C-alpha positions in Angstrom: 108.0 28.0 5.9 107.4 25.8 9.3 105.2 28.4 11.1 103.5 29.5 7.8 102.5 25.7 7.0 101.2 25.0 10.6 99.6 28.6 10.6 97.9 27.7 7.0 96.9 24.0 9.1 95.1 25.2 11.5 93.3 27.3 9.4 92.1 24.8 7.4 91.4 22.9 10.2 88.9 25.8 11.6 87.6 26.4 9.1 85.6 22.3 8.5 84.9 22.8 12.2 83.1 25.8 11.6 81.2 24.9 8.3 80.6 20.9 10.4 79.0 23.7 13.0 77.4 25.2 10.1 75.9 21.6 8.8 74.6 20.3 11.6 73.0 23.7 12.8 70.9 23.0 9.1 69.9 19.6 9.7 68.0 20.6 13.1 66.4 23.2 11.7 64.8 20.8 9.1 64.0 18.6 11.2 61.8 21.1 13.9 59.1 22.1 10.8 58.4 17.9 10.9 58.5 17.6 14.8 55.5 20.7 14.5 53.8 18.4 11.9 54.0 15.4 14.6 52.6 17.8 17.1 49.8 19.6 15.6 47.9 16.3 13.7 44.6 16.9 13.0 41.8 15.4 16.1 40.0 12.4 15.2 36.3 13.3 13.4 34.1 13.4 16.0 31.7 10.1 16.3 27.8 10.6 17.2 26.2 6.8 16.7 22.5 7.1 15.2 19.2 4.7 16.5 17.9 2.6 13.7 14.8 -0.1 13.4 16.7 -1.6 11.1 12.7 -3.0 9.7 11.6 -0.1 8.0 12.4 -0.5 4.0 13.3 2.1 1.6 14.5 3.9 4.6 16.4 1.4 7.2 16.8 -2.2 7.7 19.6 -4.8 7.1 20.8 -6.0 4.6 21.7 -10.2 3.6 25.4 -9.0 5.3 23.7 -7.5 8.6 24.4 -4.4 7.9 21.9 -1.5 8.5 21.3 0.3 4.9 18.4 2.2 3.0 17.9 6.2 1.7 17.8 7.7 5.5 21.3 6.0 5.9 22.6 7.1 2.7 21.5 10.4 3.8 23.2 10.1 7.7 26.4 9.0 6.8 26.4 11.7 3.1 25.5 14.6 5.9 28.5 13.0 8.2 30.7 13.7 5.3 30.4 17.4 5.0 29.7 17.6 8.3 33.0 16.2 9.3 31.6 13.7 12.1 31.9 10.1 11.5 28.1 8.0 11.4 28.1 5.0 13.5 24.6 3.3 13.0 22.8 0.7 16.2 20.3 -1.3 15.3 17.0 -0.7 17.4 13.9 -1.9 17.9 10.8 1.1 17.9 9.5 0.8 21.4 12.1 1.4 22.8 13.9 3.5 20.8 12.9 6.8 22.5 13.6 5.5 25.3 17.4 4.6 24.5 17.6 8.5 23.4 16.9 10.0 27.0 18.5 7.2 28.9 21.5 8.3 26.6 22.3 5.4 24.8 23.3 6.7 21.8 22.9 10.3 20.3 20.6 10.2 17.7 17.6 8.6 16.6 17.4 7.8 12.5 14.6 6.4 12.1 11.8 7.9 10.4 10.4 9.5 13.0 8.4 12.1 11.8 8.4 15.4 13.5 5.8 16.2 16.1 3.8 18.6 18.2 4.0 16.6 21.1 7.6 15.3 20.4 9.2 18.4 20.1 7.8 19.3 23.6 10.6 16.3 25.3 12.5 16.0 22.6 14.7 18.6 19.8 15.1 17.8 15.8 16.6 18.8 12.9 16.1 20.6 9.4 13.3 17.9 8.3 14.6 15.2 5.4 11.8 15.1 3.4 8.1 15.3 3.9 5.8 12.6 4.1 2.8 11.0 3.7 0.2 8.7 5.1 -1.5 6.1 3.3 -4.0 3.1 2.6 -3.1 -0.1 1.8 -5.5 -3.1 1.2 -5.5 -6.8 -0.9 -5.1 -6.1 -5.0 -8.5 -7.2 -4.6 -10.0 -4.9 -2.5 -12.4 -2.4 -3.3 -11.7 0.6 -0.9 -11.0 3.3 -1.9 -10.9 4.9 1.8 -10.6 4.2 5.8 -15.3 4.3 5.4 -14.5 1.9 3.2 -13.4 -0.2 6.1 -15.4 -0.3 8.8 -16.5 -4.1 10.5 -13.1 -4.3 8.9 -9.6 -5.1 10.7 -7.1 -2.7 10.3 -3.7 -2.6 11.3 -0.3 -0.1 12.0 3.1 0.0 13.2 2.7 0.4 17.2 3.4 4.2 18.1 3.9 5.6 15.2 2.3 8.9 13.0 0.4 6.1 10.8 -1.2 4.4 14.3 -2.7 8.0 15.5 -4.1 8.4 12.1 -6.8 5.2 12.3 -6.9 5.0 16.3 -9.3 7.2 17.0 -11.6 5.6 14.5 -15.1 4.0 14.8 -16.4 1.1 13.1 -13.4 -0.9 12.8 -13.7 -4.4 13.4 -10.1 -4.0 15.2 -7.1 -1.7 15.1 -4.0 -4.1 15.7 -0.8 -2.5 16.1 2.1 -4.0 14.8 6.1 -3.8 16.5 7.5 -4.4 12.5 5.1 -2.7 9.8 6.1 -5.8 7.9 4.4 -7.9 10.8 1.1 -5.8 9.6 2.3 -6.5 6.2 2.0 -9.4 6.7 -1.5 -10.5 8.1 -2.1 -8.2 5.2 -0.8 -10.7 2.3 -2.5 -13.6 5.8 -6.0 -12.1 5.6 -6.0 -11.7 8.7 -6.3 -7.7 8.8 -8.0 -6.5 5.5 -5.6 -2.7 5.1 -2.5 -1.3 6.6 -1.9 2.9 7.7 1.6 3.3 6.8 4.1 6.3 6.0 4.7 6.2 2.0 7.6 5.2 1.0 7.3 2.6 2.9 3.8 1.9 1.8 5.0 2.2 -1.7 8.2 -0.1 -1.3 5.6 -3.1 -0.2 3.4 -2.6 -3.4 5.7 -2.1 -5.6 9.0 -5.0 -4.7 8.0 -7.8 -1.7 4.5 -7.8 -2.4 3.9 -6.1 -5.3 1.3 -8.9 -6.4 -0.6 -9.3 -3.6 -1.1 -5.6 -1.9 -1.5 -2.0 -3.5 -2.2 0.9 -2.7 -6.0 2.2 -2.0 -5.8 5.9 -1.0 -3.4 8.5 0.7 -4.7 9.8 3.4 -5.0 13.4 3.6 -4.6 15.7 5.8 -4.1 19.2 7.0 -0.4 19.0 8.6 2.7 18.4 6.1 4.4 15.9 7.7 8.0 15.4 7.9 10.9 13.1 9.0 13.8 14.2 10.8 17.2 12.9 13.6 16.0 13.3 16.9 17.8 14.4 19.8 18.3 14.6 23.4 16.4 18.3 24.2 19.7 20.4 24.4 21.7 18.6 22.2 22.6 21.7 20.2 25.9 20.1 19.1 24.7 17.5 17.2 22.0 19.2 15.6 24.2 21.6 14.4 25.9 19.6 12.7 23.3 17.5 11.5 22.3 20.6 10.2 25.1 22.0 8.0 25.4 18.2 6.3 21.9 18.4 5.3 22.4 21.3 3.5 25.0 21.0 2.4 24.1 17.6 -0.2 20.1 18.9 -0.6 22.6 22.2 -2.1 25.3 20.3 -4.3 22.7 17.9 -5.5 23.8 14.9 -3.6 20.4 14.5 -1.4 18.6 14.3 -5.3 21.3 12.1 -6.5 20.2 9.7 -3.6 16.6 10.3 -3.6 16.7 9.1 -7.5 19.6 5.7 -5.8 16.5 4.5 -3.8 13.9 5.5 -6.4 11.8 7.8 -4.2 9.9 10.7 -5.4 
């Protein structure tokens, strides 16, 4: 009996040890997937830095909190979400914005940049964001309806823009003044220092319907035989950024997000 009892005790002990070994093995197997998940964490999204001259409402400007906001800013934020990258914005003065891109100070320019053949020779562009036109802005009491009616008068535009290119070779004006910011040109128009400003259509509409609605008006849309589009500019050969922007832009135009942003900013 004693021998049988001892045999039973030994068998029971062996069974308990076996169960313990099996239990430990199961715990290790459960922990393994968690360790695998930790090592397979998703990489951080790519950050793309966009330079913007934030003096160009409604496209890009600063709000009361000094944040860069506007139609084009919201477009790029939506593009980034769809394409899987992080967008950062850097406020850069217009007169040095292209030199900064060439020097690699940022990855792209999001600043109402018109896509022109001259610019395409030194930088690459995304697909077009929106088409724009050039508009002639004058004082409320000015009867002019075209550039010809302003001969002998002073006219202004922001330097280095397609708006300036429209008037730079025109003859007969008293003066063609250039400005670092389009808002400064509009201020001079309101003060009477100049008699007209040429500006991109979104900007012309914004100033004549908001800040200076009671003082200035759109006199004419300056017709052109070419469609003028704005897009995102990158350093020549930066195909990675172009592909990401184009991917996101196509997505927001396809799913209606782009139209909602246009509506929010009262863009036509």
